All heavy atoms as an XYZ file, in Angstrom:
712
protein
N      -9.367     12.912     -8.709
C      -8.193     13.687     -8.336
C      -7.235     12.673     -7.690
O      -7.612     12.066     -6.687
C      -8.500     14.847     -7.476
C      -7.303     15.603     -6.933
S      -7.823     16.935     -5.940
C      -6.374     17.913     -5.953
N      -5.986     12.560     -8.099
C      -5.058     11.697     -7.412
C      -4.752     12.076     -6.052
O      -4.660     13.272     -5.736
C      -3.832     11.755     -8.355
C      -4.229     12.385     -9.609
C      -5.446     13.222     -9.309
N      -4.551     11.062     -5.165
C      -4.109     11.322     -3.854
C      -2.686     11.712     -3.796
O      -1.889     11.306     -4.696
C      -4.314     10.088     -2.982
C      -5.751      9.653     -2.723
C      -5.815      8.250     -1.923
C      -6.519     10.723     -2.015
N      -2.301     12.493     -2.805
C      -0.914     12.868     -2.663
C      -0.320     12.123     -1.475
O      -1.021     11.932     -0.416
C      -0.811     14.385     -2.386
C      -1.349     15.210     -3.594
C      -0.600     14.912     -4.851
O       0.598     14.919     -4.876
N      -1.286     14.666     -5.900
N       0.939     11.694     -1.534
C       1.570     10.970     -0.424
C       1.659     11.814      0.819
O       1.801     13.067      0.711
C       2.923     10.596     -0.960
C       2.899     10.816     -2.423
C       1.852     11.814     -2.697
N       1.618     11.193      2.008
C       1.845     11.874      3.228
C       3.344     12.240      3.279
O       4.143     11.385      3.209
C       1.550     10.923      4.378
C       1.761     11.528      5.736
O       2.261     12.659      5.845
O       1.440     10.821      6.761
N       3.709     13.487      3.387
C       5.119     13.891      3.436
C       5.883     13.255      4.573
O       7.079     13.083      4.514
C       5.119     15.411      3.511
C       3.714     15.834      3.460
C       2.838     14.644      3.507
N       5.202     12.927      5.652
C       5.905     12.355      6.816
C       6.351     10.911      6.513
O       7.283     10.385      7.136
C       5.014     12.362      8.048
O       4.030     11.331      8.009
N       5.621     10.215      5.666
C       5.957      8.843      5.316
C       5.673      7.847      6.408
O       6.144      6.687      6.335
N       4.982      8.228      7.414
C       4.706      7.404      8.571
C       3.727      6.242      8.130
O       2.862      6.405      7.300
C       4.006      8.164      9.691
C       4.959      9.137     10.341
C       4.288      9.875     11.479
O       3.570      9.177     12.228
O       4.559     11.008     11.648
N       4.012      5.052      8.765
C       3.166      3.896      8.461
C       2.919      3.231      9.841
O       3.597      3.461     10.788
C       3.873      2.883      7.567
C       5.181      2.389      8.137
C       4.058      3.474      6.191
C       5.825      1.182      7.382
N       1.859      2.419      9.830
C       1.503      1.635     11.026
C       1.433      0.219     10.564
O       0.639     -0.117      9.632
C       0.164      2.087     11.677
C      -0.270      1.151     12.778
C       0.283      3.524     12.135
N       2.218     -0.610     11.233
C       2.155     -2.026     10.899
C       1.140     -2.681     11.809
O       1.255     -2.708     13.029
C       3.537     -2.757     11.090
C       3.431     -4.250     10.810
C       4.522     -2.099     10.172
N       0.086     -3.263     11.244
C      -1.027     -3.884     11.956
C      -0.864     -5.424     11.737
O      -0.982     -5.891     10.551
C      -2.347     -3.361     11.515
C      -3.547     -4.056     12.279
O      -3.451     -5.190     12.619
O      -4.521     -3.342     12.405
N      -0.518     -6.164     12.762
C      -0.240     -7.586     12.579
C      -1.444     -8.378     12.046
O      -1.316     -9.497     11.506
C       0.186     -8.225     13.956
C       1.422     -7.634     14.476
C       2.687     -7.939     13.643
O       2.754     -9.027     13.001
N       3.555     -7.006     13.576
N      -2.659     -7.826     12.135
C      -3.871     -8.506     11.624
C      -4.259     -8.210     10.221
O      -4.849     -8.966      9.542
C      -5.043     -8.221     12.563
C      -4.770     -8.692     14.009
N      -4.720     -9.947     14.333
C      -4.515     -7.927     15.099
C      -4.457    -10.019     15.663
N      -4.299     -8.828     16.107
N      -3.894     -6.969      9.785
C      -4.365     -6.592      8.463
C      -3.241     -6.331      7.466
O      -3.269     -6.752      6.373
C      -5.292     -5.382      8.470
O      -4.671     -4.308      9.100
N      -2.258     -5.517      7.903
C      -1.206     -5.150      7.011
C      -0.548     -3.822      7.439
O      -0.468     -3.559      8.600
N      -0.211     -3.045      6.437
C       0.351     -1.697      6.766
C      -0.666     -0.668      6.367
O      -1.241     -0.647      5.253
C       1.641     -1.520      5.927
C       2.768     -2.380      6.518
C       2.064     -0.005      5.931
C       4.153     -2.222      5.862
N      -0.895      0.258      7.347
C      -1.749      1.369      7.196
C      -0.899      2.581      6.856
O       0.117      2.754      7.505
C      -2.596      1.614      8.438
C      -3.348      0.435      8.939
C      -4.017      0.673     10.236
C      -4.390      0.020      7.921
N      -1.350      3.428      5.927
C      -0.613      4.613      5.605
C      -1.615      5.690      5.203
O      -2.739      5.392      4.663
C       0.463      4.405      4.530
C      -0.115      3.838      3.202
C      -0.367      4.692      2.138
C      -0.360      2.497      3.111
C      -0.835      4.162      0.925
C      -0.802      1.984      1.943
C      -1.069      2.774      0.822
N      -1.245      6.916      5.346
C      -2.117      8.015      4.965
C      -1.705      8.673      3.652
O      -0.493      8.639      3.243
C      -2.115      9.148      5.993
N      -2.694      9.100      2.898
C      -2.457      9.936      1.677
C      -3.431     11.081      1.815
O      -4.277     11.082      2.713
C      -2.681      9.142      0.455
C      -1.582      8.034      0.294
S      -1.664      7.142     -1.251
C      -1.016      8.312     -2.412
N      -3.284     12.042      0.934
C      -4.108     13.214      1.064
C      -4.927     13.570     -0.171
O      -4.346     13.550     -1.286
C      -3.319     14.497      1.441
C      -2.876     14.340      2.905
C      -1.670     13.715      3.301
C      -3.682     14.950      3.925
C      -1.299     13.633      4.560
C      -3.241     14.850      5.272
C      -2.073     14.207      5.586
N      -6.195     13.894      0.014
C      -7.087     14.471     -1.035
C      -7.194     15.957     -0.697
O      -7.994     16.332      0.133
C      -8.433     13.738     -1.006
C      -9.378     14.223     -1.978
O      -9.014     15.200     -2.793
O     -10.537     13.663     -2.137
N      -6.317     16.705     -1.292
C      -6.179     18.108     -0.842
C      -5.631     18.088      0.503
O      -4.543     17.600      0.817
N      -6.389     18.763      1.497
C      -5.953     18.722      2.868
C      -6.555     17.618      3.730
O      -6.268     17.436      4.878
C      -6.285     20.138      3.531
O      -7.675     20.262      3.503
N      -7.501     16.845      3.052
C      -8.192     15.752      3.771
C      -7.353     14.516      3.789
O      -7.076     13.997      2.757
C      -9.523     15.516      3.155
C     -10.402     14.562      3.900
C     -11.823     14.500      3.319
N     -11.855     13.667      2.142
C     -11.935     12.329      2.142
N     -12.022     11.704      3.258
N     -12.028     11.609      1.052
N      -7.029     13.960      5.028
C      -6.352     12.680      5.057
C      -7.250     11.526      4.641
O      -8.371     11.478      4.956
C      -5.892     12.550      6.490
C      -6.802     13.424      7.250
C      -7.324     14.511      6.282
N      -6.653     10.560      3.943
C      -7.365      9.330      3.520
C      -6.532      8.144      4.063
O      -5.337      8.020      3.715
C      -7.480      9.261      2.005
C      -8.117      7.946      1.558
C      -8.232     10.470      1.479
N      -7.142      7.299      4.863
C      -6.460      6.127      5.374
C      -6.442      5.024      4.308
O      -7.438      4.745      3.728
C      -7.189      5.604      6.632
C      -6.531      4.395      7.250
C      -5.101      4.698      7.829
C      -7.428      3.918      8.427
N      -5.263      4.506      4.007
C      -5.018      3.482      3.025
C      -4.401      2.312      3.612
O      -3.831      2.403      4.747
C      -4.143      4.017      1.921
S      -4.711      5.514      1.068
N      -4.527      1.167      2.932
C      -3.902     -0.104      3.508
C      -3.377     -0.967      2.436
O      -3.885     -1.028      1.316
C      -5.060     -0.816      4.274
C      -4.694     -2.161      4.837
C      -5.800     -2.843      5.499
O      -6.810     -2.257      5.837
O      -5.706     -4.087      5.620
N      -2.358     -1.689      2.767
C      -1.892     -2.750      1.890
C      -1.905     -3.959      2.761
O      -1.408     -4.025      3.841
C      -0.462     -2.533      1.295
C      -0.082     -3.687      0.413
C       0.596     -2.211      2.334
C       1.024     -3.441     -0.512
N      -2.586     -4.978      2.276
C      -2.765     -6.247      3.014
C      -1.488     -7.000      3.290
O      -0.547     -6.953      2.530
C      -3.748     -7.166      2.214
C      -5.081     -6.585      2.017
C      -5.988     -7.419      1.091
O      -5.468     -8.242      0.278
O      -7.217     -7.315      1.263
N      -1.374     -7.638      4.433
C      -0.244     -8.354      4.896
C       0.133     -9.427      3.758
O       1.326     -9.500      3.465
C      -0.610     -9.072      6.220
C       0.546     -9.647      6.905
C       0.996    -10.931      6.783
C       1.369     -9.016      7.880
N       2.156    -11.114      7.602
C       2.362     -9.940      8.234
C       1.437     -7.729      8.372
C       3.336     -9.632      9.127
C       2.388     -7.421      9.279
C       3.360     -8.365      9.655
N      -0.836    -10.165      3.356
C      -0.567    -11.151      2.356
C      -0.029    -10.570      1.021
O       0.763    -11.267      0.351
N      -0.443     -9.413      0.715
C       0.105     -8.765     -0.461
C       1.558     -8.495     -0.358
O       2.323     -8.693     -1.336
C      -0.690     -7.432     -0.766
O      -2.080     -7.716     -0.907
C      -0.135     -6.657     -1.936
N       2.028     -8.028      0.799
C       3.416     -7.778      1.020
C       4.218     -9.014      1.050
O       5.334     -9.114      0.484
C       3.576     -7.010      2.374
C       3.019     -5.520      2.274
C       2.893     -4.990      3.636
C       3.886     -4.722      1.351
N       3.713    -10.147      1.635
C       4.466    -11.404      1.640
C       4.542    -11.992      0.264
O       5.577    -12.538     -0.162
C       3.926    -12.364      2.658
O       2.575    -12.643      2.416
C       4.101    -11.875      4.098
N       3.434    -11.961     -0.494
C       3.439    -12.400     -1.880
C       4.466    -11.607     -2.764
O       5.147    -12.228     -3.576
C       2.021    -12.186     -2.519
C       1.010    -13.196     -1.954
O       1.452    -14.227     -1.238
O      -0.197    -13.011     -2.184
N       4.521    -10.303     -2.615
C       5.440     -9.452     -3.287
C       6.916     -9.898     -2.942
O       7.805     -9.991     -3.839
C       5.208     -8.023     -3.072
C       6.078     -6.999     -3.824
C       5.729     -6.997     -5.273
N       6.806     -7.658     -6.001
C       6.776     -7.786     -7.347
N       5.757     -7.398     -8.076
N       7.714     -8.437     -8.012
N       7.112    -10.052     -1.671
C       8.498    -10.463     -1.205
C       8.880    -11.794     -1.745
O      10.018    -11.969     -2.154
C       8.551    -10.505      0.330
N       7.958    -12.709     -1.886
C       8.211    -14.039     -2.492
C       8.659    -13.845     -3.922
O       9.673    -14.438     -4.311
C       6.960    -14.916     -2.440
O       6.623    -15.091     -1.013
C       7.202    -16.274     -3.101
N       7.950    -13.069     -4.717
C       8.312    -12.835     -6.038
C       9.684    -12.112     -6.159
O      10.493    -12.459     -7.034
C       7.173    -11.998     -6.795
C       7.682    -11.514     -8.171
C       5.936    -12.848     -6.904
N       9.914    -11.227     -5.267
C      11.223    -10.526     -5.261
C      12.346    -11.373     -4.760
O      13.554    -10.947     -4.897
C      11.122     -9.268     -4.298
C      10.161     -8.194     -4.752
O       9.696     -8.243     -5.954
O       9.853     -7.283     -4.021
N      12.102    -12.455     -4.030
C      13.120    -13.319     -3.504
C      13.685    -12.702     -2.302
O      14.940    -12.883     -1.934
N      12.869    -11.970     -1.504
C      13.331    -11.297     -0.238
C      12.653    -11.918      0.918
O      11.708    -12.717      0.802
C      13.167     -9.774     -0.345
O      11.776     -9.523     -0.538
C      14.004     -9.167     -1.499
N      12.976    -11.447      2.154
C      12.422    -11.917      3.385
C      10.960    -11.638      3.471
O      10.593    -10.508      3.558
C      13.202    -11.333      4.557
C      12.764    -11.846      5.904
O      11.870    -12.707      5.987
O      13.377    -11.389      6.928
N      10.128    -12.635      3.515
C       8.675    -12.490      3.596
C       8.241    -11.851      4.935
O       7.158    -11.266      4.983
C       7.969    -13.859      3.417
C       8.136    -14.487      2.087
C       7.569    -15.867      2.063
O       7.061    -16.365      3.018
N       7.607    -16.472      0.839
N       9.071    -11.982      5.961
C       8.646    -11.404      7.275
C       8.939     -9.945      7.354
O       8.470     -9.349      8.318
C       9.421    -12.239      8.372
C       8.994    -13.649      8.471
C       9.727    -14.361      9.532
C       9.322    -15.852      9.497
N      10.083    -16.658     10.452
N       9.797     -9.413      6.535
C      10.182     -8.053      6.564
C       9.231     -7.162      5.648
O       9.596     -6.677      4.609
C      11.652     -7.837      6.189
C      12.156     -6.484      6.522
O      11.391     -5.667      7.041
O      13.408     -6.271      6.292
N       8.034     -7.033      6.185
C       7.005     -6.328      5.419
C       7.306     -4.850      5.249
O       6.966     -4.236      4.311
C       5.573     -6.538      5.960
C       5.093     -7.989      5.798
C       5.459     -6.033      7.405
N       7.996     -4.235      6.251
C       8.403     -2.847      6.179
C       9.262     -2.628      5.004
O       9.121     -1.688      4.249
C       9.045     -2.398      7.452
C       8.148     -2.126      8.616
C       8.992     -1.715      9.780
N       8.201     -1.682     11.034
C       7.496     -0.622     11.429
N       7.611      0.499     10.702
N       6.799     -0.636     12.538
N      10.324     -3.483      4.841
C      11.281     -3.337      3.712
C      10.534     -3.486      2.411
O      10.763     -2.794      1.473
C      12.415     -4.320      3.847
N       9.612     -4.553      2.283
C       8.937     -4.717      1.102
C       8.043     -3.526      0.764
O       7.954     -3.029     -0.360
C       8.037     -5.962      1.161
O       8.843     -7.125      1.444
C       7.271     -6.248     -0.118
N       7.403     -2.968      1.754
C       6.583     -1.748      1.563
C       7.498     -0.609      1.023
O       7.100      0.011      0.010
C       5.864     -1.295      2.876
C       5.240      0.024      2.757
C       3.936      0.158      2.171
C       5.905      1.192      3.139
C       3.330      1.381      2.048
C       5.243      2.472      3.005
C       3.977      2.514      2.467
O       3.385      3.736      2.297
N       8.577     -0.362      1.638
C       9.424      0.786      1.264
C      10.004      0.559     -0.141
O      10.172      1.512     -0.872
C      10.511      1.033      2.318
C      10.001      1.621      3.528
N       9.391      2.834      3.561
C       9.838      1.122      4.777
C       8.984      3.206      4.757
N       9.257      2.110      5.493
N      10.316     -0.695     -0.558
C      10.869     -0.939     -1.844
C       9.810     -0.625     -2.935
O      10.112     -0.147     -4.026
C      11.293     -2.371     -2.005
C      12.701     -2.737     -1.716
C      13.118     -4.129     -2.158
N      12.211     -5.149     -1.853
C      12.094     -5.766     -0.670
N      12.854     -5.488      0.317
N      11.230     -6.754     -0.497
N       8.527     -0.804     -2.611
C       7.445     -0.690     -3.601
C       6.552      0.464     -3.199
O       5.406      0.546     -3.744
C       6.666     -1.982     -3.673
C       7.507     -3.116     -4.178
N       7.796     -3.253     -5.493
C       8.141     -4.163     -3.501
C       8.601     -4.379     -5.733
N       8.781     -4.839     -4.502
N       6.999      1.393     -2.389
C       6.146      2.448     -1.851
C       5.448      3.304     -3.003
O       4.225      3.489     -2.942
C       6.946      3.355     -0.996
C       6.177      4.503     -0.366
C       6.951      5.324      0.532
N       6.127      6.471      0.983
C       6.584      7.475      1.677
N       7.884      7.513      1.940
N       5.848      8.491      2.037
N       6.195      3.643     -4.019
C       5.608      4.495     -5.041
C       4.501      3.734     -5.843
O       3.469      4.318     -6.075
C       6.638      4.957     -6.049
C       7.612      6.058     -5.409
C       8.625      6.551     -6.422
O       8.447      6.413     -7.643
O       9.692      7.081     -5.951
N       4.742      2.520     -6.087
C       3.678      1.669     -6.785
C       2.474      1.523     -5.913
O       1.352      1.641     -6.365
C       4.296      0.342     -7.209
N       2.733      1.211     -4.606
C       1.656      1.068     -3.598
C       0.774      2.270     -3.598
O      -0.406      2.256     -3.589
C       2.203      0.599     -2.304
C       2.784     -0.845     -2.353
C       1.125      0.716     -1.164
C       3.742     -1.189     -1.188
N       1.429      3.449     -3.478
C       0.710      4.698     -3.373
C      -0.051      4.973     -4.702
O      -1.181      5.497     -4.648
C       1.643      5.870     -3.034
C       2.216      5.703     -1.631
C       3.223      6.745     -1.343
O       3.906      7.315     -2.171
N       3.399      7.051      0.003
N       0.497      4.656     -5.791
C      -0.161      4.898     -7.066
C      -1.414      3.998     -7.151
O      -2.436      4.497     -7.607
C       0.758      4.596     -8.274
N      -1.309      2.750     -6.737
C      -2.428      1.838     -6.731
C      -3.564      2.304     -5.756
O      -4.733      2.292     -6.172
C      -2.039      0.371     -6.434
C      -1.125     -0.167     -7.503
C      -3.251     -0.475     -6.161
C      -0.367     -1.431     -7.143
N      -3.147      2.776     -4.600
C      -4.140      3.301     -3.657
C      -4.867      4.464     -4.192
O      -6.058      4.669     -4.083
C      -3.385      3.662     -2.355
N      -4.124      5.419     -4.888
C      -4.741      6.548     -5.522
C      -5.728      6.181     -6.567
O      -6.798      6.681     -6.706
C      -3.657      7.430     -6.072
O      -4.210      8.609     -6.635
N      -5.380      5.162     -7.429
C      -6.271      4.696     -8.462
C      -7.500      4.042     -7.788
O      -8.637      4.299     -8.267
C      -5.580      3.617     -9.294
C      -4.511      4.104    -10.140
C      -3.648      3.053    -10.779
O      -3.870      1.801    -10.587
N      -2.682      3.421    -11.608
N      -7.331      3.337     -6.707
C      -8.496      2.768     -6.052
C      -9.436      3.784     -5.467
O     -10.687      3.730     -5.512
C      -8.077      1.808     -4.892
C      -7.425      0.495     -5.449
O      -7.478      0.228     -6.639
N      -6.797     -0.230     -4.630
N      -8.809      4.851     -4.997
C      -9.607      5.996     -4.434
C     -10.419      6.687     -5.521
O     -11.588      6.943     -5.381
C      -8.656      6.998     -3.711
C      -9.345      8.207     -3.090
C      -9.989      8.027     -1.919
C      -9.281      9.363     -3.657
C     -10.649      9.067     -1.239
C      -9.925     10.523     -3.055
C     -10.642     10.334     -1.864
O     -11.285     11.406     -1.310
N      -9.737      6.847     -6.689
C     -10.383      7.443     -7.817
C     -11.516      6.550     -8.341
O     -12.483      7.074     -8.957
C      -9.404      7.663     -9.004
C      -8.466      8.840     -8.714
O      -8.795      9.669     -7.794
O      -7.461      9.016     -9.394
N     -11.438      5.230     -8.086
C     -12.543      4.316     -8.412
C     -13.582      4.229     -7.303
O     -14.350      3.312     -7.244
C     -11.893      2.943     -8.724
N     -13.569      5.198     -6.359
C     -14.563      5.368     -5.360
C     -14.393      4.508     -4.116
O     -15.348      4.250     -3.380
C     -15.978      5.151     -5.957
C     -16.281      6.014     -7.125
C     -16.870      7.324     -6.713
N     -17.310      8.067     -7.923
C     -16.973      9.274     -8.178
N     -16.116      9.909     -7.419
N     -17.414      9.968     -9.223
N     -13.221      3.998     -3.929
C     -12.982      3.298     -2.627
C     -12.708      4.375     -1.615
O     -11.714      5.153     -1.760
C     -11.728      2.351     -2.683
C     -12.008      1.036     -3.340
C     -10.890      0.078     -3.296
O     -10.113      0.056     -2.233
O     -10.657     -0.660     -4.257
N     -13.517      4.452     -0.542
C     -13.301      5.517      0.503
C     -12.037      5.216      1.293
O     -11.403      6.130      1.769
C     -14.529      5.600      1.400
C     -15.749      6.101      0.708
C     -16.901      6.254      1.627
O     -16.697      6.481      2.804
O     -18.060      6.161      1.141
N     -11.771      3.926      1.527
C     -10.543      3.521      2.257
C      -9.764      2.557      1.352
O     -10.028      1.355      1.396
C     -10.895      2.888      3.571
C      -9.656      2.528      4.348
C     -10.003      1.951      5.655
N      -8.774      1.472      6.371
C      -8.769      0.493      7.208
N      -9.842     -0.100      7.597
N      -7.593      0.134      7.666
N      -8.953      3.037      0.453
C      -8.293      2.196     -0.494
C      -7.469      1.066      0.071
O      -6.661      1.338      1.014
C      -7.428      3.192     -1.319
C      -7.962      4.540     -1.033
C      -8.577      4.442      0.319
N      -7.660     -0.140     -0.413
C      -6.820     -1.262     -0.026
C      -6.154     -1.849     -1.196
O      -6.760     -2.115     -2.240
C      -7.762     -2.350      0.668
C      -8.395     -1.694      1.895
C      -6.937     -3.624      0.944
C      -9.479     -2.693      2.582
N      -4.812     -1.973     -1.110
C      -4.018     -2.542     -2.224
C      -3.956     -4.059     -2.003
O      -3.637     -4.568     -0.933
C      -2.560     -1.885     -2.191
C      -1.701     -2.540     -3.307
C      -2.673     -0.424     -2.359
N      -4.304     -4.786     -3.082
C      -4.279     -6.263     -3.006
C      -3.142     -6.869     -3.804
O      -2.453     -6.215     -4.620
C      -5.594     -6.786     -3.562
O      -5.674     -6.554     -4.969
C      -6.809     -6.204     -2.858
N      -2.914     -8.179     -3.554
C      -1.935     -8.890     -4.302
C      -2.050     -8.791     -5.796
O      -1.034     -8.554     -6.479
C      -1.917    -10.403     -3.856
O      -1.609    -10.542     -2.547
C      -0.993    -11.243     -4.721
N      -3.282     -8.914     -6.272
C      -3.436     -8.898     -7.701
C      -3.105     -7.544     -8.422
O      -2.917     -7.547     -9.563
C      -4.919     -9.312     -8.067
C      -5.197    -10.716     -7.470
C      -6.017    -10.928     -6.367
C      -4.600    -11.856     -8.087
C      -6.275    -12.143     -5.873
C      -4.813    -13.053     -7.533
C      -5.644    -13.247     -6.413
O      -5.813    -14.496     -5.944
N      -3.124     -6.495     -7.519
C      -2.758     -5.215     -8.051
C      -1.260     -5.000     -7.983
O      -0.647     -4.427     -8.931
C      -3.428     -4.090     -7.275
C      -4.944     -4.165     -7.495
C      -5.650     -3.203     -6.522
O      -5.426     -3.155     -5.301
N      -6.499     -2.370     -7.116
N      -0.585     -5.417     -6.911
C       0.851     -5.239     -6.758
C       1.737     -6.297     -7.441
O       2.784     -6.019     -7.894
C       1.248     -5.088     -5.279
C       2.680     -4.728     -4.966
C       2.960     -3.332     -5.544
C       2.931     -4.716     -3.522
N       1.148     -7.522     -7.503
C       1.886     -8.597     -8.100
C       0.983     -9.346     -9.042
O       0.484    -10.439     -8.778
C       2.383     -9.583     -7.020
O       3.046     -8.810     -5.961
C       3.405    -10.561     -7.603
N       0.651     -8.734    -10.218
C      -0.269     -9.421    -11.168
C       0.260    -10.662    -11.663
O       1.470    -10.793    -11.825
C      -0.431     -8.330    -12.221
C       0.585     -7.297    -12.027
C       1.181     -7.484    -10.649
N      -0.574    -11.575    -12.024
C      -0.129    -12.859    -12.598
C       0.320    -12.602    -14.052
O      -0.183    -11.664    -14.732
C      -1.357    -13.812    -12.671
C      -1.904    -14.239    -11.299
C      -3.162    -15.085    -11.459
C      -0.916    -15.024    -10.523
N       1.303    -13.349    -14.465
C       1.855    -13.149    -15.824
C       0.845    -13.508    -16.888
O      -0.086    -14.142    -16.795
C       3.047    -14.118    -15.894
C       2.970    -14.956    -14.668
C       1.981    -14.394    -13.743
């Protein structure tokens, strides 16, 4: 069952790991993460500021949430979005 986005849209920026965000499996919250390096890699490809991870997250939020949902469906209890998922090699 696909995860649903948190309607609040709240995120937590963790300087050591990346951005943490919640999604929901029905009424059950699921903690998800996108790695710091994934966001800087995506910003590099986009040609935007690598230090502004919040902006990169918000630009790609729908794709990030879709990947997290796919990872959850693949049995990851705490889905983590990686560079290879958000910025695949050509």
